[in-house]
KOLDRENTOR-522156 format. One line per field, with one value per residue: x, y negated, z negated of N, C-alpha, C in turn; residue number from 0; residue in one letter. Coordinates in steps of 0.2 Angstrom, whole numbers, plus 5000, padded with zeros to 4 digits. Layout:
% KOLDRENTOR-522156
n.x <- (X, ...)
n.y <- (Y, ...)
n.z <- (Z, ...)
ca.x <- (X, ...)
ca.y <- (Y, ...)
ca.z <- (Z, ...)
c.x <- (X, ...)
c.y <- (Y, ...)
c.z <- (Z, ...)
nr <- (NUM, ...)
rest <- (a, ...)
% end
This chain:
% KOLDRENTOR-522156
n.x <- (5004, 5003, 5005, 5004, 5010, 5003, 4998, 4988, 4989, 4992, 4981, 4971, 4975, 4973, 4959, 4955, 4960, 4951, 4939, 4932, 4932, 4932, 4941, 4958, 4965, 4957, 4955, 4969, 4972, 4964, 4969, 4982, 4978, 4973, 4983, 4990, 5004, 5011, 5022, 5023, 5029, 5027, 5013, 5010, 5017, 5009, 4997, 5000, 5002, 4990, 4984, 4979, 4978, 4992, 4995, 4997, 5006, 5010, 4998, 4989, 4994, 4992, 4979, 4974, 4982, 4994, 5006)
n.y <- (5006, 4989, 4975, 4958, 4945, 4930, 4919, 4906, 4894, 4898, 4906, 4897, 4890, 4899, 4902, 4889, 4889, 4899, 4893, 4893, 4885, 4867, 4852, 4852, 4843, 4836, 4847, 4850, 4838, 4839, 4850, 4844, 4833, 4840, 4845, 4856, 4862, 4861, 4860, 4844, 4842, 4854, 4855, 4844, 4847, 4858, 4851, 4842, 4851, 4855, 4844, 4834, 4820, 4816, 4819, 4807, 4805, 4795, 4786, 4795, 4796, 4783, 4782, 4793, 4797, 4806, 4808)
n.z <- (5000, 5005, 4997, 4995, 4985, 4982, 4974, 4967, 4974, 4987, 4990, 4990, 5001, 5011, 5010, 5014, 5027, 5032, 5032, 5020, 5010, 5008, 5009, 5002, 4994, 4984, 4975, 4972, 4965, 4954, 4948, 4944, 4936, 4925, 4918, 4925, 4931, 4945, 4959, 4966, 4978, 4984, 4985, 4993, 5004, 5009, 5010, 5020, 5031, 5033, 5038, 5029, 5018, 5007, 4990, 4978, 4965, 4956, 4957, 4951, 4938, 4933, 4932, 4924, 4914, 4914, 4909)
ca.x <- (5000, 5007, 5001, 5008, 5008, 5003, 4997, 4982, 4989, 4992, 4974, 4967, 4977, 4970, 4952, 4954, 4960, 4945, 4933, 4928, 4932, 4934, 4948, 4962, 4967, 4953, 4957, 4975, 4972, 4961, 4974, 4987, 4974, 4971, 4990, 4992, 5010, 5013, 5027, 5019, 5032, 5024, 5006, 5010, 5019, 5003, 4992, 5002, 5001, 4982, 4982, 4976, 4982, 4996, 4994, 5001, 5007, 5010, 4992, 4985, 4996, 4990, 4972, 4972, 4986, 4997, 5012)
ca.y <- (5000, 4983, 4969, 4952, 4941, 4923, 4914, 4902, 4889, 4902, 4909, 4891, 4888, 4904, 4900, 4883, 4891, 4903, 4888, 4895, 4879, 4861, 4849, 4855, 4837, 4835, 4853, 4849, 4832, 4841, 4853, 4839, 4829, 4844, 4847, 4861, 4860, 4863, 4855, 4840, 4842, 4860, 4853, 4839, 4851, 4861, 4846, 4839, 4856, 4855, 4837, 4830, 4815, 4819, 4817, 4801, 4806, 4788, 4784, 4799, 4795, 4777, 4782, 4799, 4799, 4813, 4808)
ca.z <- (5000, 5005, 4994, 4995, 4979, 4985, 4969, 4968, 4979, 4993, 4990, 4992, 5008, 5015, 5010, 5018, 5034, 5035, 5031, 5014, 5006, 5012, 5008, 4997, 4990, 4978, 4971, 4969, 4961, 4948, 4944, 4941, 4931, 4920, 4916, 4929, 4933, 4951, 4962, 4970, 4984, 4987, 4986, 4998, 5010, 5011, 5012, 5027, 5036, 5035, 5041, 5024, 5015, 5002, 4983, 4975, 4958, 4952, 4956, 4947, 4932, 4931, 4930, 4921, 4908, 4916, 4906)
c.x <- (5004, 5003, 5006, 5005, 5009, 5001, 4990, 4983, 4989, 4985, 4970, 4968, 4973, 4962, 4951, 4954, 4954, 4939, 4929, 4927, 4934, 4941, 4951, 4964, 4963, 4954, 4964, 4976, 4969, 4965, 4979, 4984, 4973, 4977, 4992, 4998, 5012, 5018, 5023, 5022, 5028, 5017, 5006, 5012, 5013, 4998, 4994, 5001, 4994, 4980, 4978, 4981, 4986, 4994, 4999, 5001, 5007, 5003, 4988, 4988, 4993, 4982, 4970, 4977, 4990, 5004, 5012)
c.y <- (4994, 4977, 4963, 4948, 4933, 4918, 4910, 4897, 4892, 4904, 4903, 4889, 4893, 4903, 4894, 4885, 4895, 4899, 4890, 4889, 4873, 4858, 4852, 4849, 4836, 4841, 4852, 4843, 4835, 4845, 4849, 4835, 4833, 4848, 4854, 4859, 4864, 4858, 4851, 4840, 4848, 4858, 4849, 4842, 4855, 4857, 4843, 4845, 4857, 4849, 4833, 4825, 4818, 4816, 4812, 4802, 4800, 4786, 4788, 4798, 4788, 4778, 4788, 4801, 4806, 4813, 4812)
c.z <- (5000, 5003, 4993, 4989, 4982, 4980, 4971, 4973, 4986, 4995, 4993, 4999, 5013, 5016, 5014, 5025, 5037, 5034, 5025, 5009, 5010, 5011, 5002, 4992, 4984, 4973, 4968, 4964, 4954, 4944, 4941, 4935, 4925, 4917, 4919, 4932, 4939, 4954, 4967, 4977, 4988, 4989, 4992, 5005, 5013, 5014, 5019, 5032, 5038, 5037, 5036, 5021, 5009, 4995, 4981, 4968, 4954, 4952, 4951, 4939, 4929, 4928, 4925, 4916, 4909, 4912, 4899)
nr <- (0, 1, 2, 3, 4, 5, 6, 7, 8, 9, 10, 11, 12, 13, 14, 15, 16, 17, 18, 19, 20, 21, 22, 23, 24, 25, 26, 27, 28, 29, 30, 31, 32, 33, 34, 35, 36, 37, 38, 39, 40, 41, 42, 43, 44, 45, 46, 47, 48, 49, 50, 51, 52, 53, 54, 55, 56, 57, 58, 59, 60, 61, 62, 63, 64, 65, 66)
rest <- (m, d, i, n, c, i, g, i, i, g, l, l, a, i, a, n, d, k, g, l, i, g, r, l, k, p, i, f, e, t, f, l, q, n, k, r, f, y, s, v, d, l, l, n, t, i, l, m, s, k, g, e, e, t, v, n, l, s, l, l, r, k, g, n, n, l, d)
% end
């Protein structure tokens, strides 16, 4: 049995590719606002590959106390 471990970010990207979910950016922002620690560079790379706007961590910090 060949099983690939992809994680939640990979799973969301695949679900987006298949049209099961819409935009990824709001989901990624929710993760960051709720202290889920993912690489912003990784999230932005995925967003750019999907043609979405990138996450601006400094804007999220100002409005949501991410520090």
